[in-house]
C-alpha positions in Angstrom: 25.5 7.6 -19.1 22.7 8.6 -16.0 20.4 5.6 -14.9 17.2 6.1 -13.3 16.6 5.2 -9.6 13.4 3.6 -10.7 15.6 0.7 -12.3 18.0 0.4 -9.9 15.8 -0.3 -6.8 15.4 -4.3 -5.6 16.9 -6.1 -8.3 20.5 -6.2 -9.7 21.7 -3.6 -12.2 21.9 -5.4 -15.8 25.7 -5.8 -15.8 25.7 -7.8 -12.7 22.9 -10.3 -14.0 24.0 -11.5 -17.3 21.2 -14.0 -18.7 23.1 -17.6 -19.7 19.8 -18.8 -21.6 18.5 -15.9 -23.2 15.8 -17.4 -24.6 13.9 -17.0 -21.5 13.1 -13.5 -21.4 11.1 -13.5 -24.7 9.6 -16.6 -23.6 8.3 -15.2 -20.1 8.0 -11.7 -21.4 5.1 -12.9 -24.0 3.7 -15.8 -21.9 2.6 -12.4 -19.7 1.4 -10.9 -22.5 -0.8 -13.5 -23.7 -1.7 -14.1 -19.8 -2.6 -10.5 -19.5 -5.0 -10.6 -22.6 -6.8 -13.6 -21.3 -6.8 -12.4 -17.5 -8.1 -9.5 -17.3 -11.9 -10.3 -16.9 -14.7 -12.6 -19.1 -14.4 -11.9 -22.7 -17.8 -11.6 -24.3 -18.9 -14.8 -25.7 -18.9 -13.4 -29.6 -15.5 -12.4 -29.3 -14.4 -15.8 -27.7 -17.3 -18.4 -29.1 -17.1 -20.3 -25.7 -20.4 -22.0 -24.0 -21.4 -19.4 -21.0 -19.6 -22.2 -18.6 -16.3 -22.3 -20.0 -13.3 -22.2 -18.2 -11.0 -21.7 -21.6 -9.8 -18.3 -20.1 -8.8 -19.9 -17.3 -7.1 -22.8 -18.6 -4.8 -20.9 -20.6 -3.8 -18.7 -18.2 -2.6 -21.3 -15.5 -1.1 -23.0 -18.0 1.2 -20.2 -19.2 1.9 -19.4 -15.8 2.8 -23.3 -15.5 5.5 -22.4 -18.4 6.3 -19.2 -16.6 7.3 -21.0 -13.4 9.3 -23.8 -15.7 11.4 -21.4 -17.5 12.1 -19.2 -14.2 14.2 -22.4 -13.4 16.4 -21.3 -16.1 16.8 -18.0 -14.9 19.3 -16.4 -12.4 18.0 -15.5 -9.0 18.1 -11.3 -9.0 15.5 -10.7 -5.9 16.9 -11.9 -2.9 14.1 -12.4 0.1 14.4 -11.0 3.5 12.9 -14.0 5.9 10.6 -11.5 7.9 8.1 -12.8 9.5 5.7 -10.3 7.5 6.4 -12.4 4.0 5.5 -15.7 5.5 2.3 -14.0 6.5 1.3 -12.0 3.5 1.9 -15.8 1.8 0.1 -17.3 4.7 -3.6 -16.4 3.4 -2.7 -17.9 0.1 -2.0 -21.1 2.0 -5.0 -20.7 3.9 -6.6 -20.3 0.3 -4.8 -23.3 -0.9 -6.0 -25.4 1.6 -9.6 -24.5 2.0 -11.2 -27.3 -0.2 -10.1 -29.2 2.6 -13.1 -28.1 4.5 -15.3 -26.6 1.9 -19.0 -27.3 1.5 -18.4 -27.9 -2.6 -14.5 -30.1 -2.9 -15.0 -30.5 -6.3 -16.1 -27.2 -7.3 -13.2 -25.5 -4.7 -10.4 -27.7 -5.5 -9.8 -26.7 -9.1 -9.6 -22.6 -8.2 -7.5 -24.0 -5.4 -5.0 -25.7 -7.7 -5.2 -22.8 -10.2 -4.6 -20.7 -7.2 -1.3 -22.7 -6.0 0.2 -22.7 -9.5 -0.3 -18.6 -10.2 0.2 -17.7 -6.8 4.0 -20.1 -7.0 4.1 -18.1 -10.7 3.5 -14.8 -9.5 6.5 -15.6 -6.8 9.0 -17.1 -9.3 8.5 -14.0 -11.6 9.1 -11.8 -9.5 12.8 -13.4 -8.4 13.7 -13.9 -11.5 12.3 -11.0 -13.6 12.6 -7.4 -13.5 9.8 -6.0 -12.2 9.6 -3.1 -15.0 9.9 -5.9 -17.7 6.9 -7.4 -15.6 4.9 -4.2 -16.3 5.7 -3.7 -19.3 4.4 -6.9 -20.6 1.1 -6.5 -18.8 0.8 -2.9 -20.3 1.3 -4.5 -24.0 -1.5 -6.8 -23.1 -3.7 -4.3 -21.4 -2.8 -1.9 -24.6 -4.3 -4.7 -27.0 -7.7 -5.0 -24.9 -8.3 -1.4 -24.7 -7.7 -0.7 -27.9 -9.8 -3.4 -29.3 -12.3 -2.7 -27.1 -12.7 0.7 -29.0 -12.4 -1.0 -32.2 -15.5 -3.1 -31.4 -18.0 -0.4 -29.7 -16.9 1.8 -32.7 -17.5 -1.0 -35.5 -19.8 -3.5 -34.2 -21.6 -1.7 -31.4 -23.9 -5.2 -30.9 -21.0 -6.5 -29.2 -19.5 -3.6 -27.6 -21.8 -1.5 -26.4 -24.6 -2.0 -24.0 -28.4 -1.9 -24.8 -29.9 -2.7 -21.4 -31.9 0.4 -19.6 -30.0 0.5 -16.9 -26.5 1.2 -18.8 -27.6 2.1 -22.1 -25.1 3.6 -24.6 -21.9 2.4 -22.3 -19.0 0.3 -23.8 -18.5 -2.8 -22.3 -15.9 -3.6 -25.5 -14.1 -7.2 -26.0 -15.8 -7.6 -22.2 -18.9 -9.4 -21.0 -19.8 -6.7 -18.6 -18.8 -2.6 -18.3 -17.1 -2.8 -15.0 -14.6 -5.5 -16.8 -13.4 -2.5 -19.2 -13.7 0.3 -16.4 -11.4 -1.5 -14.0 -8.9 -2.5 -16.9 -8.6 1.0 -17.8 -8.4 1.8 -14.4 -5.3 -0.3 -13.7 -4.1 0.5 -17.2 -3.9 4.1 -16.6 -2.2 3.1 -13.4 0.7 1.4 -15.2 0.8 4.1 -18.0 0.9 6.8 -16.3 4.1 5.2 -14.1 5.8 4.5 -17.6 5.5 7.8 -18.2 7.6 9.4 -14.9 10.3 6.6 -16.0 13.2 7.8 -18.1 12.2 4.5 -20.3 9.1 6.5 -21.2 7.9 6.1 -24.7 4.9 7.8 -27.5 3.3 4.5 -26.3 3.1 5.3 -22.9 1.3 8.4 -23.5 -1.1 6.6 -26.2 -1.6 3.8 -23.5 -2.7 6.8 -21.1 -5.3 8.2 -23.7 -6.8 5.0 -24.5 -7.4 4.1 -20.9 -8.7 7.5 -20.7 -11.2 6.8 -23.8 -12.1 3.2 -22.3 -13.1 4.8 -18.5 -15.3 7.6 -19.9 -16.9 5.2 -22.3 -17.8 2.5 -20.1 -19.1 5.0 -17.3 -16.6 4.2 -14.9 -15.4 7.7 -14.1 -14.7 7.0 -10.4 -12.4 4.2 -11.7 -10.4 7.2 -14.1 -10.5 9.4 -10.5 -9.1 6.3 -8.6 -6.3 5.4 -11.0 -5.2 9.6 -11.4 -5.4 9.7 -7.4 -3.1 6.6 -7.2 -0.7 8.2 -9.7 -0.7 11.6 -7.6 0.3 9.1 -4.6 3.0 7.9 -6.4 4.3 11.2 -7.4 4.1 12.4 -4.2 5.5 9.5 -2.3 8.8 10.5 -4.7 8.5 14.0 -3.1 8.3 13.3 0.9 8.8 10.3 2.9 6.8 12.0 5.4 3.9 11.1 3.4 5.3 7.7 2.1 5.1 7.0 6.1 1.7 7.7 6.3 0.4 6.2 3.3 2.7 2.5 4.1 -0.3 2.1 6.6 -3.3 2.7 4.0 -4.2 -1.2 2.6 -4.1 -1.8 6.6 -6.8 0.6 7.7 -8.7 0.2 4.5 -8.5 -3.9 5.5 -9.8 -2.1 8.7 -12.5 -0.3 7.5 -13.9 -3.6 5.6 -13.8 -5.2 8.3 -16.0 -3.3 9.8 -18.1 -3.1 7.2 -18.6 -6.9 7.2 -19.3 -6.4 11.2 -22.2 -3.9 10.3 -24.1 -6.2 7.9 -23.5 -9.3 10.3 -24.8 -7.3 13.3 -27.4 -5.2 11.8 -28.8 -7.9 8.7 -29.9 -4.1 6.7 -29.6 -4.7 2.8 -28.6 -1.4 2.8 -25.9 1.0 4.3 -27.3 4.1 6.4 -25.4 7.0 6.3 -26.9 10.5 7.3 -30.3 9.1 7.0 -30.2 7.7 3.3 -30.2 4.3 2.3 -27.4 3.6 -0.1 -27.1 0.0 -2.1 -24.1 1.4 -4.2 -26.3 -0.2 -7.8 -27.8 -2.9 -5.5 -24.2 -4.3 -4.5 -25.3 -4.2 -0.6 -27.9 -6.8 -1.3 -25.4 -9.8 -2.4 -22.9 -8.4 0.6 -25.9 -8.7 3.2 -27.2 -12.3 1.6 -23.8 -13.3 1.4 -22.6 -12.5 5.0 -26.1 -13.8 6.6 -24.7 -16.9 6.2 -20.9 -16.2 7.3 -21.8 -17.0 11.2 -22.2 -20.8 9.9 -18.9 -21.0 9.1 -17.2 -18.4 11.0 -13.8 -19.5 11.4 -12.4 -21.1 8.6 -15.0 -20.2 6.4 -16.8 -22.1 3.0 -13.7 -22.7 1.3 -13.1 -21.0 -2.4 -15.4 -21.3 -4.5 -17.8 -23.2 -1.7 -20.6 -20.9 -1.3 -22.1 -19.5 -4.2 -22.1 -22.9 -5.7 -24.9 -24.1 -2.6 -27.7 -24.4 -4.8 -30.4 -23.2 -1.8 -27.8 -20.2 -1.8 -28.8 -19.4 -5.7 -32.6 -20.2 -5.4 -32.8 -18.0 -2.2 -31.6 -15.0 -3.8 -33.1 -15.7 -6.9 -36.0 -15.8 -5.6 -35.8 -12.4 -3.1 -34.2 -10.4 -6.0 -35.3 -12.2 -9.1 -31.6 -12.0 -10.6 -28.4 -13.8 -9.5 -24.5 -13.4 -9.5 -22.5 -15.2 -8.3 -19.5 -12.6 -7.4 -19.4 -10.9 -4.0 -18.7 -7.3 -5.1 -16.2 -6.9 -2.3 -13.3 -8.2 -2.1 -13.0 -8.3 1.6 -16.2 -10.2 2.1 -14.9 -12.5 -0.2 -11.8 -13.3 2.5 -14.1 -13.1 5.3 -16.8 -16.0 3.5 -14.2 -18.5 1.6 -11.8 -18.1 4.5 -13.6 -17.5 7.5 -12.3 -14.8 10.5 -9.0 -16.8 10.6 -8.2 -16.0 7.0 -9.6 -12.4 7.5 -7.8 -11.7 10.7 -4.0 -13.4 8.8 -5.0 -10.5 5.9 -4.9 -8.1 8.1 -2.0 -8.8 10.0 -0.1 -9.4 6.7 -1.3 -6.0 5.4 -0.1 -4.1 9.0 3.4 -6.0 8.9 3.2 -5.0 5.0 3.4 -1.1 6.1 6.0 -1.6 9.0 8.2 -3.4 6.0 8.1 -0.6 3.8 9.1 2.0 6.8 12.1 -0.5 7.6 12.9 -0.4 4.1 12.8 3.8 3.8 14.9 3.2 7.2 17.7 1.1 6.2 18.3 2.6 2.7 17.7 6.1 3.9 15.2 6.7 0.5 12.5 5.4 -1.3 13.1 2.7 -3.7 11.1 3.6 -6.3 9.7 -0.2 -6.9 8.6 -0.2 -3.1 6.6 3.3 -4.0 5.2 1.4 -7.2 4.1 -1.7 -4.9 2.6 0.5 -2.2 0.6 2.8 -4.5 -0.3 -0.3 -6.3 -1.4 -2.2 -3.2 -3.5 1.2 -2.2 -5.5 1.1 -5.9 -6.5 -2.4 -5.4 -7.1 -2.4 -1.8 -9.4 0.7 -2.7 -11.5 -0.8 -6.0 -12.1 -4.2 -3.8 -14.8 -2.6 -1.5 -17.2 -2.8 -4.7 -15.1 -5.4 -7.1 -13.9 -8.4 -5.7 -9.7 -9.1 -6.7 -8.7 -10.8 -3.5 -8.0 -14.3 -3.7 -8.8 -14.4 -7.7 -7.2 -17.4 -9.0 -6.5 -16.2 -12.6 -7.0 -12.5 -13.1 -3.5 -10.5 -13.6 -4.7 -8.1 -11.2 -4.9 -9.9 -8.2 -1.7 -11.4 -9.1 0.2 -8.4 -9.2 -0.5 -7.6 -5.7 1.3 -10.8 -4.6 4.3 -9.7 -6.8 4.0 -6.2 -5.1 4.1 -8.1 -1.3 7.2 -10.5 -2.7 9.2 -7.2 -4.1 8.9 -5.4 -0.7 10.2 -8.2 1.3 13.3 -7.9 -1.4 16.5 -7.4 0.4 17.1 -3.6 -0.3 20.2 -2.5 -2.5 23.3 -0.9 -1.2 22.1 2.3 0.2 23.7 5.0 -1.6 27.0 7.3 -0.3 24.7 10.5 0.5 21.1 9.8 2.0 18.0 11.1 -0.4 14.9 12.6 1.3 13.1 11.9 -2.0 12.7 9.9 -5.1 14.2 11.1 -7.7 13.2 10.0 -11.3 16.1 10.7 -12.7 19.7 10.4 -11.3 21.1 13.6 -9.7 24.5 15.0 -11.8 27.6 14.4 -10.5 28.7 16.9 -8.1 31.5 19.1 -8.6 34.7 19.1 -7.4 35.7 21.7 -5.0 39.1 21.8 -6.0 41.1 19.5 -3.5 41.2 15.9 -3.9 41.9 13.6 -0.9 45.3 13.4 -2.0 45.7 17.6 -1.9 44.0 17.6 1.3 46.9 15.5 2.8 49.3 17.7 1.6 
């Protein structure tokens, strides 16, 4: 039976990794499904009836990640890591964030988030090393599938919950979530995972149904840009399989997006503008630039190490001044690059950029070593590009309990896995099916010797 190269990447083949503790597989798999359900954004208070400031979803997510950590020690290690400097740099930004309560302006608010980030990040690290990446994606897929189907059902049958009535977004769906942005971004990521699985030999009808459900949620939430972005990411994944030259260029896309995010930060810090000025037009990205400018106006106060996780928006005068100026308040940077700059300072942002650069260099190294593109490396690269782009207007970087943010760490770790033995003959592209055996030319080695 031919096996797909999409399942023969960084992890060992199934027959080389027997599980002495078979119970660990369903334990981790179903834990990931539940994590995916509760860690994709704040659920509507009428769907999960808790108080406005409740952290129940976060407690469930962190608790199950702790279960994943414990159970992982009953499994064999599947992924051996190559101790490259880039791996330590990639993990370094998480180390800085976890340590940030030590200099945070609000230690009591920063410590719980840093603790959660430490548990979840270590859980993702252990998960990547002991669980097959395609099984991880399937678990996340089923959790996101449940959320999207539930959102469609709520919007159709309980529109008082699932359809917005505000004048700005009247008629757009928020589904089971508190905001339409949660549903739109979830559906975009879900569409990407669905299409990825459709490119593999293990695809099923439910993967096609998942893509359809995701498209419905994208369109009805008003997040057409998210749908286009997901479709573009799938196209990049396919093109990466056709051309190693394209992949070599794409490998540095996260780094260059990081540079662009840093340039935006420098622009707002230097000018103090509340808008982006492009071709004489004032662009505010639905007033997101108001949030960016307000946050970055405090950047120079703690430019080297930042305000610590959750240490900025919890400052009373920050909230009061923003509310006074705009009449509303949302403690969300709506830009992941600004979140890194404000919470870990210039130091954290520099480490993050260096990590993105070394991530690209590592992908080139993997291609050179293996003489082909490992399918899971391709997945990791394109997913990183997807999330780096989303973070220009949403905040996923350093999110302690969001599964989409956690998957980014999984992708970074996976790229630093020791590569599988190179095939006997180099391939210049990623094949989604194993090539057919080569036909005999009529002469065996023994015959040739004669």
